[in-house]
N, C-alpha and C positions, 0 to 999 in steps of 0.2 A: 447424265452421259453427256448431254448439252449443256449442264452445268461446267462437269470437268473439260469440256471442252473449252468453252469460256475460259476457264482458270487459266488451260495451258496458254491458249492464246495472249490473253493479256499477260502473265508472265515474258512470254518470249517478245512481246513489243518491249516489254518495260528493260529485257535485258539488253535488245538492241538499243534502245534510246541510251543504256547508259553508256555500251560501245561505243558510239556517235560520240556522246560527252566527253569521253576519254581519247579520243582521236581526235577532237577538236582542241581539247587540253594539250593535248601533245603536241597539235601546229603553233599552237598560239606559245609554247615554252620557248621552241626552237631560237624563233627571231629574236625572243627576248633575251635570251641565255647570249648569241651571237651579239644582240645591241650594247651589253654590259662584259662583252669578253675585252681583257685589258690589252691595250696595244703590244706587241712584241718590244722587249725589253733589248734594248741595244748595250751593245759593251762598250766602257768608261772608263777611264783612267785619268788622274788627277796628275799632271805636269806643273814645274816651275816656271816661273818668268820673272823679270824685274819688276813688273806690275802686280804681282800675286799668283793662285794659282789658277790654273787654266785646267778646264772639262775636256776631254779629249773623248769622243765619243766615235766608234768604229759603226757607221754606216751600212758599209758594203765591203764584202772580201771577194776573194776567188776571180779577181779580174786578170787579165794576164796582159801586163807590162801596158798598164792606161796610161794614156797620155795627155787629155785632156778632157775637163769637166764642164758641162754647161748648166747653170741653175735654171729650171722651167719655171715659169709661174706660178704651177700647182702647188711649188714644195717639192716634186721629183729634180732627177738631173739625168742629163743626157753626158754617157762618157765612151769616149773612143778608146779602145785597144789596137795598139801596133801593128799586131799581125793583120787588121782588117775589120773588127768588128765595130759596128756602133751599139750599143745597149743604152737600155731604158732603165736606171733606179727609181724606183719608189720613194717617197718621204720615208718609210719603214725599212728600205734595205733591201726588198726585193729586186735582183737581177732578171731582166728580161732573157727570151732567145733573142740571137742578133736581131736587129733590125734589117729588114731587107728594103736592095735597090742601093748601097752603098758602092760608089764608083770601083771599078779595079784599080787595087794599090800594088804599088813595089814594098813587098814585106822584106827588103834584105837588109842587114846592118844597121842602121839608125833609119830606116826609111818604114815607110808603112801610114798607116793612118794616123793623123796625127791632131790637127785641131777641129774644135768644134766652137763654134758660136752661134748665138741667136741674133736672126736681122733686128736691126732697131724697130722694123713694125712686125715683129713676130707674133705680138698678141693676136694680129689681125690677120697676116699670112700666111700664119706657120712655118713662115720662110727660117732655114739655115746656112749655113757656110760650111765645109769642110776642106781642109787640107790636106794634102796627102803627097806620098811620094807615088809618081804617075810612071809607068813603065813606057819605056822606049825602044828602037829598033837595037840590035846586036849587044841586048846586055844595059844598055843605057838607061836612066830615069831621072827626073826631074822634079820640084816643085809643082804642084796643080793645086786650084780650088776650085771647088764646084758649090753650087748649090742647088736647094733642094726643099721639097714641100714635105713635111715632119707629120704624118697620118700613124694609125691606129697599126704600131708591129711594122711599116712600111715605109720607105722613102719615094715621092712619086715628082713627077715636072725635074727630072736631074739634069741640071746643065752646067757645060764646063764653063768657069768663071776667068781663068786666068791661067795661063801655060807658062812656065819659066822654059827661055829658050837660051842658046840651044841644050837639049839632053848631052848628060855626057856620062859618062863609066866609071862608078864606084859607089861604096856603100854608105859615106859618111855626110854630114854638112847640108841636110835640105831645110832648115830652121825648124818650124815657120809657125808662127803666130798671126793672127788676124785682129785687128780693133778697127772699131769707127770713131771719126774726129766729131761726131753730132753735128757735122754741115754738108752732109751728102756724100761724104767720101770714107771710103775703108783703103788701110792700109794692110801690107801683106810682108811678111819678112821673109827673109831666104838664108840660106847658107852660100858659099863660095862651094860649096861639095867637096872640098879638100882640095881646092887647084886654086891658090894663093892668086896668081898673076889674073884672076878670072875678075877679084872685087874690084881691082882697076879699071877694067873694061868696060866702055859706055856702053860698047854695040852687045854686050853680054847682060843676063838679068843675075846670074850668080852672085852672090855677096852684096846685094841691093836693097833695102827697103822702096819698096813700090805702092804709088798712091793711086787709087782709080774711083770713079764713080759710081755709085751704087746700081747703076744697070752696066757695070764691065767697061764702060767706054773711057777712055783717058781725058781726065779734067784738062782745060786749054790753057791753065796756070801752073802746068807742073813744068818742072825747070830747063827741061832738056826738051819740049815739045818745039817743033821746026827745027834741031839739029839731025842732019842727015850722019851723024857718025854716035847718033844714041839713042839711045831706047827711049820710047818718050813717056815712059811709065815710071822712070826711074824717080825717084824723091830725093834720096840719099845713097851715097855709095862708099867704097871701102870697107865694110863689113865682114867681118867673121862668120860666125856661125849664132844667128839670133834667135834666140828661144823664149824669148820674153818682149812682150808688148801691152801697154795698157795706156788709157787715156784719162788724166787727171781730171774726175769731173768736175773740181772747181774752179779750174781754167780753160780747160779743153786742149791742154798741152799732151802732144804726144811724148812717152815716154819709151824706149826700147834698152833691153840689155841683152849682152852678147858675152857666148865664153871667145875666153883668149885660149892660148896653146899650154903652154905650163907657166901658170900667172897668165896676169891680165885682164882677167873676166872686167867690164867695165858697161857702167850704164854711160846713154848717151839722149839727149833731147833733140832728137835729129832735125835738119833744118834744111829747105830745101836746097839741092844742089853741090851741099856741102860734102868734102870728103872726107871720112874718118880715117883713113891710114891705115887698114890693112893691106899687105902686109908689110907696108914701108916703114910705119912708126908701129909700136907695139910694146908693150911692160914685159911679155913674154917671152919663152923661148921654147925649140922645139923638146917633144917629149923625151928625147934622146939624151938632151940636157947640151944639145949644140944650139948656135945661133940661129933666126930664121933667116936664110940664106938674102932673102930683098931685104931687110931691114936694114937700116941708117938709124937706128936708137929710137928714143921715147918722142921724139918729135923733129918736126919737117916744115919748113913753110909749104902753105898753102893747105895744112891737113888739118883738122878739129882736134883737140885734146879732150879725152874722155869728160865726162861730166863728174863722174864717180868711177875710181877703178880700185880693184883689190890685186893686192901684189901675188898672194898666193889663191889661187881660182879656187872660187865653191863649185863650182859647175852651174852655172845658173840656168833657170827653166821654168818659165810661169812667172806672174807678176800682176798683182791686183792692187788698188788705194781702198784705203779704210776712211771714210769721210763722212762727214754730216752726221757724227754719232757722240756729239759734246759728252753726252754721260758716259761714255766708253774710255777706258783709260789707255784704249789702242789707237783715238780717235785721230785723224791725221797721219798716217801710217802708209810706208809701203810695204808691199810682202813680195819675197821672192823664196822661188824655191831653189833648194840647194841638191846637186845629185852628187857631187865627189863630198861633199861635206855633209851628207845626209841631216839637213837641218832646214827647217824654214828661218829663212831671214826677215827679221823686221826693222825697220829704217823708221828713224823717228824725224817726221817733216815739221818745217815752217816754213809757211810757204813751198818752194822749191829747193829750200837748203837742208841737206841731210844733216840732224842735229845730233843721231845714234843710232847706235846698231845693236841688235840682241840676237842671238840665234837661240832658236825654238825647237823641241821636239828632239834633239839629241840623243834622249835616251829611249825614243822609236826603234832608234837602228835602222832607218830605212832612209833610199834615195828620194827627195821631194820634186814631182816631174811637173804640177800644176797644183797653182790656187787660186782658188776667186773668192769674193767677199759677197755673202748676200745683202739684200736693202736691211735687214736687221742687225748687221754689224758683226753677225759669226763668217768665220772663216773656213773654208772647205779647200781640204788639200788632197790629192792622190798620190801615192806611193808607187814607183816604177820597180814593180817585184813581177815574178812570176805568179804568186800569190799578191797582187796588189789591191790596193784598200781605198778606201774613200773615208775621209775620214773629216767631223765636223770638231770645231775647236770653239769653245765658247768664252770670249773674253773674259780677262779679271774683273770683277764687279767693282764698282767706283765708290 
């Protein structure tokens, strides 16, 4: 009896040992499977360009009218959606729930949550800049910029950085893009809120490019500092609706592009205190086909000519330089999104001189709202749709 009991006990112990061994094998197997799992395949297509085939990868979709994308150091992205949401998109295309803490926005017409850029010291501060249409009294609104610290799914330390004054009633022409000059200044573009005369009024901030220090104060060398009849934030004026802004990394020169009316979209290299003419001079007409009431023609004394102009408006939004990539066929290019034309415009550059133009992504059939260039020379664009997409373009191989 004792012998039988001993055998039974031994068999039970061996059985339990085998079960434990199989369990350990199962625990080991799961991580091994995860470690070898292939990354999610992202949809790709090939489009043509003057320099050869371009691979277009859809990183993310399902974004509601995305307006701006910022490239994060870890390979992910921040994307604004005009209705007022900020989202994190991972490098493999996973779209987060809305990040909390975004300031209240006025999401009407062309208003909403607009630009997002990383602060120059983002690597250590995690600070970002957001531009948006800020609600005011009696249905009014105006362009504003806030700063915040980016956390895990939330913004903290949100502070108003800039506010367009006065606020006006109307749903159009908020701008607005943000760029840094590498010299301790930030530039902010604005529209004239579809109230044309405001562009020429120096006591109003509509239709102006403004320049501030990184702490939000006004630089002492701004062109209108000390004038009682002018806002000291103003860098240049006479602009219509600037939705493109970038700093040339080769020279530090700030470039901006703006919507004309029907015709006359333009690029400017804005200089301090200069008047860029809207609505007194323009290459466009009203959408009705009638002349702009205030316009005297395409030029007038004391007003600057566009650096580059399109007689037929592509509808410019977003701007980015591709430089310091000598092996790329797109090296020394300026990219601009085109809403009305449904394309990505690539301008070839020789120094500051524009030497050629091609229009990419026409076959995609979408409005291009924003464009950014990564440090590796790849190009990222947002399509402005209810089902908006974040796309990556791999330039033609040299």
